[in-house]
N, C-alpha and C positions, 0 to 999 in steps of 0.2 A: 107665365108664356113658356113654352117648351122648344127647344132646339130642334129644328128639322135636320139637322146634320148628325149630331151625337146623341139626341134624345134628353140631354140634361134639362131638368125642371127648374121652376122658380126664377127664371130669367126675368128682370125687371122689363117693364113695358118701355122704358126710356133707354135700354141698352142697345148699343149699335152691333156689339159682338157677344158671342157666346162665351161665358165666363170659364167654360170647360175646355173647349176646342179651339175657341177664336174665330169661328165661321160667323159671319154676318146674320144677323136677325132681320126680320121683315122691316123693321123700322131702319135698320143698318143698311140694308139694300137700298131703302130710298134715299137715305142719307148720301150713299156713294154714288148715286145717279146724278145728284146735284153736283154739277162740276165746280161751283164755288166752295164746296166742302172737301174736295178731293186732297188739297194741300194741308188740310188740318189734321189729316189722320195720323194720330199718334200711337195707336196700338191695333190689335187685331191680327188674324191669321197672316196676312201678307207681310205686315211689319215684323211679326214674331219669326217667321221662317228666314226673311232676309237677315234679321238680327242674328239668328242662331248660326246660319251658314258663315256669315261674316265673322263671328266669334270663333268658330271652328277653324277657318282658315288662318286666323291670326295665331291661335294656339299651335296649329300645324306648323307654320312657318317658324315660330319661336322654337319649336321642338327641334326642327331641322337645322336652324342655325345653331342651337345649342350642341347638337350632336357633332356637326362639323367642327365647331369650335373645340370641343373635347378631342376629337381625333387629331386636331391640328397640334394641340397642347401636349397630349398624351400619347399620340401615335396608337400603335397597337397594343400599347399597355392597357388600353381599356378593356381589352379581352383577357387580361391576365388572370382574374378570377376562374374564368371558364377553362384557360389552359392548365390552371393549377389542379382543377377538378379532372381534367382529362388525364393528366400525369398520374394523380393519386389512383385512378381507377385503373389504368395500365399496369402500375406497379403492384396494385393488389392481384390483379389477374396473373401476372408472371411470378409474382413473389419475391421480386428483387426490382431495384431501380433501373429503368429503361430510359431510352432516348426517344423523344418523338421528332427529332429532325429526320426529314426524308432524305437519304443520300442516293436513291435509286430513281429519281425524278427522270422523266424522259420527255423530250419536245419535239414536235414535228412541225414543218412548214415555217421554219424560221430563217429570216434573211440574215445571214452573217457574211460580211464582205471581207473581213481581215482578222488577223491574230488578235489585234487589241479589242475588237468586238467580241471575239470568243472568250477573252479573259473577263471582260465586263459582263458577259452573259453568265459565266460561272460565278462570279461575285454576287450577281444579282439573285440567282437562285438560292443561295445560302442567305443573304441579307433579308430576303423576304420571309425567312423563317426564324430571324433572329429574335423576334418578339417572344417567341416560346421559350426562350431560354432566361435563367434567373440573371438578372442584370448586376453582375458583380463587378464593380469597376476595375478592380485589380486584375481580374481574369481577362476582361475585355483589353486592358492595356498589353497583357502578356500576348494575347492573339495579335493584336496590331503590331507589336514590336517584331513577332517572328514573320509576319506577313511582309513588313517594310525591310527589315535586315535581310531576308533570304529570298525575296522575290517569289513568295508563295502567294498566289491570289486569295486564297481563303484558308484561315485557321478557325475552327468551330469547336471549342471545348465545351460551349454550351454549359450544361449544369456540373461539370467537374468543379471540384473545390479549388480554391486558391493554392492550398498546399500541393495538391496533386498537379495542378496546372505548371507550377512552379518546377517540380520534378521533370516533368515532360519537357518544358522549355529548355531545362539544363541538358537533357539529352540531345534535343535538336540542335541547340547551340553549339555543343561540343562537336557534334558530327560535321556541321558546316565548319567549324574551325579546323577540324582534322582535314576535311575534303573541300577547300574553298571552291572549287571549280565545278561544283554540281548544281549550280543554281539555273532556274529557269525551266526545268523539266517537271517539278512537282506543282500539281494544280491546288491541292488541298490536303490538309490533315484535319480529319473530322471524327467526332464521336458517332457511332452507329450501333445498330443491333445485329449480331451476328445470326445466321439461320438457326444455329443452335447454340445455347448460352456459353458452352465451353469450346466452341469450334475453334477459336484463336484468342489469343490475347490482343495482338495487332497484327494487320495484314497490309501488304503492299499490293496494289492493284494497277498493273502497268497501263491498262487502257480500259476505261468504262465508257462504252459509247453513249452518248449524253443527247446529243441534238440531231434532228434529222436522220435518225437511224434507219428507218424504213422507207426513206424517200430516195427517189433516183439521184444518183451522184451529179448527173448532168444539170439538175434543177437547183439543188441547195447544197452549200457548203456544209461540212459536218464539224461537230466539237466532240472531242474526247476529254474525259479527266484522267490523270495519272495521279492516284491518291494513296495515302496511308490512312487506313481505318482502325479507329480504336474501339475496342468491344465494350459496350456500355456494361455489360455483366460484371466486369473488373473495374473499369475506371469511374463508374458512378457508384460503387459499393465499397465503402471504406473497409468494412469488415473483412471483405476479400482481399483487398491490397494489403491490410495489415497481417495477413497470413504469410508464413514463408512460401516462396515459390515452390519449393518441393512438396507442398502439400498437394499440388494439382499435376506436377510432372515428377518423373523419377529423378533421383540423383545422378549428376553428370549429363543430364540431357542437353543442356544448353552449356556454354562455357562457363568455367569457375567463377562464382561471384555474381551470376546473372540475377537480375531482379525483374519484376513486372515492367518496370519503366526501360530497363536496357534492352528489353526485347524490341523496343521501337527501334534501337540501334541496328538489330539484326534486320528488321524490316527495311530500314534506310541503306542496309547492305545491299539488298535486293534492288533498291533504286539506283545505287551507285553502279551496280552491274549493268542496269538498263541504260544509264546515262554512256557508259562505254560503248554500248551497242549503237546508240543513237550518234554517237561522234564517229562511228565507222560510216555513217551515211551523211556526215556533216550536218547533223540536225541537233537542236538543243532540246526539241520537244516533239510531241505528237498531238498536240492539242487541236490544231486547225488543219482541217483535211479538205482539199478541194479535188475537183475532177481531174487535175493535172499531176496529183501527187499521192492519191490514195493506194495506188498499187504499192507504191514504196513502203507505206505504213503497213500494208498486209504483210509484206516480206518482213518487216521488222519484228512484228507480233509473232509471226511464225518461227523465226530464228531464237527469239527469246524463249518462247515455249518449249523449243526443241534444245535449248542449252547450248546452242552452237558456239557463241563467243565463249561462254562460261567454261565449257568443256577444254577449249583451246587454252584458256587462262589457266585452268587448273593443271593440264598437262604441261605447261610451261614451268609452272610453279614446282611441281614434282621433280621435273628434269633439273631445274637449278638447285633444288634441295638435295637430291641425290649427288650431284656433281661436288656441291659445296662440302658435303659431309661424307663422300666416298662411300656411299651405301646404296642399297636398293630398296625402295619401298614402293608397295602398291597403292593404287588410289585410296583402298578402304583403310590400309594401315595409316596413311597420310592424314586421311580425314579423321580418324579416330584419336590422333593427338590433340586434336582441337576439341571436339566434343561428340558425344554419342549422336547428337542431332546432325552433325556435319556428316556423319557416315550413313545417313539415311539413304535407302535405294529407292528408285523409281519402280513403276509398274513392270518394267522389263528387267529388273534385277541390278540395274546399274546404279553407281553412286551418283547422287543428284549434284552436279557440279554447282548449281545455283545455291544450294545450302551450304556446300562447303565454303563458298565465297562469302556468305551473308555472315557465317559464323566466325570466320576469320576476321571480318571487320568488327563484329561483336567482340571477339577477343582483343583486338587493337583498341577499341572504344574503353573496354574496362581496364586494360592492363598497360596500354601505351607500349614502350619498348620492352616490356617484360612479358609480352605475348609470347605464344609458343613459337618456335621457329619456323613451323609450317606455315603459321599464320603471317609471319615476317615476309615469307617469300611471295605469298599471295599480294600482301598489301604493297609491297615493293613494286610489282607489276603495275597494279592498279594506279599507284601514283605516278608512275612512269607515263602511263596511257593517258592520264589526266593532264599531264604536263606539269606536274609539281616537282 
């Protein structure tokens, strides 16, 4: 016999179904028409298809359950191999180790009702990226301790080595020991990629507009980050950190004895200056912005960018210095006693008061009471304003 469906030959005359495709034969058709036989069907096209579909559904269910179980147990570590390959590819392209943490995320249409929710959102943004970092337990503990001890919502060293993380921790810890009244303003300390590899070693950013930036202030509250960024070009590449700092900057640029890590103290000097400005407005931070206070925040940033408070602080420091030592010194001469960087000028040719203050604090961090006399006058005023 020959199958009328697929054309297979040599079908036995007693076969109810085609051995090739499972379709019924002429005899099989007659067999199926007999109702008493319908419940005895054990094979054939209908049974085969139902069995196949059922088997596939079982396999699919097992696969889904297994995948969910693996995610529950391992979390995002399940994707670690793909993350590793992405890092290696990126590092190959740039020619040095880089970070794949995104520090420039922006979000729209987010409902944030208060400061605490804003802080949690900042934490969430970084926590959702934590799986791409090497899980060094010691580095994670350093991050957690800094967060808890100094009210910093997030510290993300990511792939920074334990040795380097310890050095950075020592800088941050000492700065908060020297100036204990500066908590609550900094939202994060994070590894990042600079626009150009040698653009900076570390950087203070007073305000990064983060959430609901392009939305109407009347409809959505906003979130800003106040952050210190660590350039991956240096902090993820040990061969660069092992070089003298003077290999990339000229002698006497920073204060004496400066290191890659101590430049973070310089950036925290900018943060301290910013804290002083916030205190002028009776604020601890600019993290949470509402329709009722956004104009105040705009004024703060404008004053900070124009060095309003830092210029006044510098003038007062110079006046105190001249009276104490019965001399006259100009801003430039005063700044140069600290470092060449302190005497840097802005685009208008004026001494940049912000850099003078940051370098004076850098000097204090490195040398304590043996800092320059000019630095001492600046630090004294800062401590007084901080109520220390």
